[in-house]
C-alpha positions in Angstrom: -30.5 6.2 -22.7 -28.7 8.3 -20.7 -27.6 11.5 -20.9 -25.9 12.1 -17.5 -22.0 12.1 -17.9 -19.6 9.6 -16.3 -18.6 12.5 -13.6 -22.7 12.5 -12.6 -23.2 9.2 -12.9 -21.0 8.0 -10.2 -21.3 11.3 -7.8 -22.3 10.5 -4.8 -21.2 6.4 -4.9 -17.9 6.4 -2.9 -16.0 8.6 -0.2 -14.4 10.7 -2.9 -11.6 12.2 -1.1 -11.4 10.4 1.6 -8.1 8.3 0.5 -6.7 11.5 -0.1 -6.7 13.1 3.3 -5.7 9.9 4.8 -2.6 9.2 2.3 -1.4 12.9 3.1 -2.0 11.8 7.2 0.4 9.0 6.4 2.8 10.9 4.9 3.2 13.7 6.8 3.4 12.0 10.2 6.1 9.4 8.7 8.1 12.6 7.9 7.2 13.7 11.4 8.3 10.7 12.8 12.1 10.8 11.6 13.2 13.6 13.6 11.0 12.7 16.4 12.5 8.9 16.6 16.1 10.1 16.8 15.5 13.2 19.4 13.2 10.3 21.6 15.6 7.2 21.0 18.9 8.7 21.6 18.4 10.2 25.1 16.1 7.6 25.6 18.9 4.7 24.9 21.3 6.4 27.0 19.1 6.4 30.4 17.9 2.8 29.6 19.3 0.6 32.3 20.4 3.6 34.7 19.0 4.3 37.8 15.4 5.4 38.4 16.4 9.0 39.5 18.5 9.6 36.3 15.4 8.7 34.2 12.9 10.9 36.1 15.8 13.9 35.7 16.1 13.1 31.9 12.1 13.7 31.4 11.9 16.4 33.8 13.3 18.4 31.2 10.6 20.3 29.6 12.5 19.8 25.8 12.6 15.9 26.5 9.1 15.9 27.9 7.7 17.8 25.0 9.6 15.3 22.3 8.3 12.1 24.2 4.8 13.4 24.4 5.1 14.3 20.5 6.6 11.1 19.3 4.2 9.0 21.2 1.2 11.3 20.2 2.6 10.9 16.8 3.4 7.9 16.7 -0.2 6.0 17.8 -1.6 8.5 15.0 0.5 7.1 12.6 -0.1 3.2 14.1 -3.9 3.9 14.0 -4.3 5.1 10.6 -1.7 2.2 9.3 -4.0 -0.6 10.9 -6.7 1.2 9.6 -5.4 0.8 5.8 -4.9 -2.9 6.4 -8.1 -3.6 8.3 -9.8 -2.1 5.5 -7.7 -3.7 2.7 -8.3 -7.2 4.1 -11.3 -7.7 6.5 -14.4 -8.5 4.1 -17.1 -9.0 6.8 -18.9 -5.5 7.7 -19.3 -6.4 11.5 -15.9 -8.1 11.9 -14.5 -4.8 10.0 -16.6 -2.8 12.0 -15.2 -4.1 15.3 -11.7 -4.2 14.4 -11.8 -0.8 13.6 -13.5 0.5 16.9 -10.9 -1.6 18.4 -7.6 -0.2 16.8 -9.0 3.3 17.2 -9.5 2.5 21.0 -6.5 0.8 21.4 -4.1 3.6 20.1 -6.0 6.1 22.1 -5.6 4.4 25.3 -2.2 3.0 25.1 -1.1 6.9 23.2 -3.0 8.6 26.0 -1.3 6.2 28.7 2.1 7.0 27.3 1.6 10.6 27.6 -0.1 11.0 30.9 3.1 9.0 32.2 5.7 11.2 30.6 3.8 14.3 31.7 3.5 13.0 35.4 6.9 12.3 35.2 7.3 16.4 33.7 5.3 18.0 36.4 6.5 16.1 39.2 9.2 17.6 40.6 
C-alpha cells in the first residue's frame, strides 16, 4: 500500500511540459507564416520568369530581403517541428527514430541556412 498521491507516483516519469512548448511553437510559427508567405510570394511571383537583374534588384531591397530571410527561417523551423511530430508518432524503433530526428534537424538546418545565405548574398552583393 502506497501513501503517495497520484501526482507523486507519476512525477518524473515523462516529458511533462515538453509537448506544450512544442504545441505553442507550432501555433506561433503557423500564425507568423501567414503574413510572411503573402509578403514573400507576391513579389517572388512577379519576379518569376523575369530577367536575372530584376530578381537581383528585388532582393537587393532590404524589405524584401528581410521578408525572405524571415520566411525561410520561420518556415524551416516550422517544418522541422512538424516532421518531428510525425516521426515521434509513427516511427517506433528507437534507433531509427533517433536517426530520422537527427536527419530531419540536419536537413531543415542545412536548407534553411542555404536559403538564408543565398538571400543575404544577393542583398549585400551590390
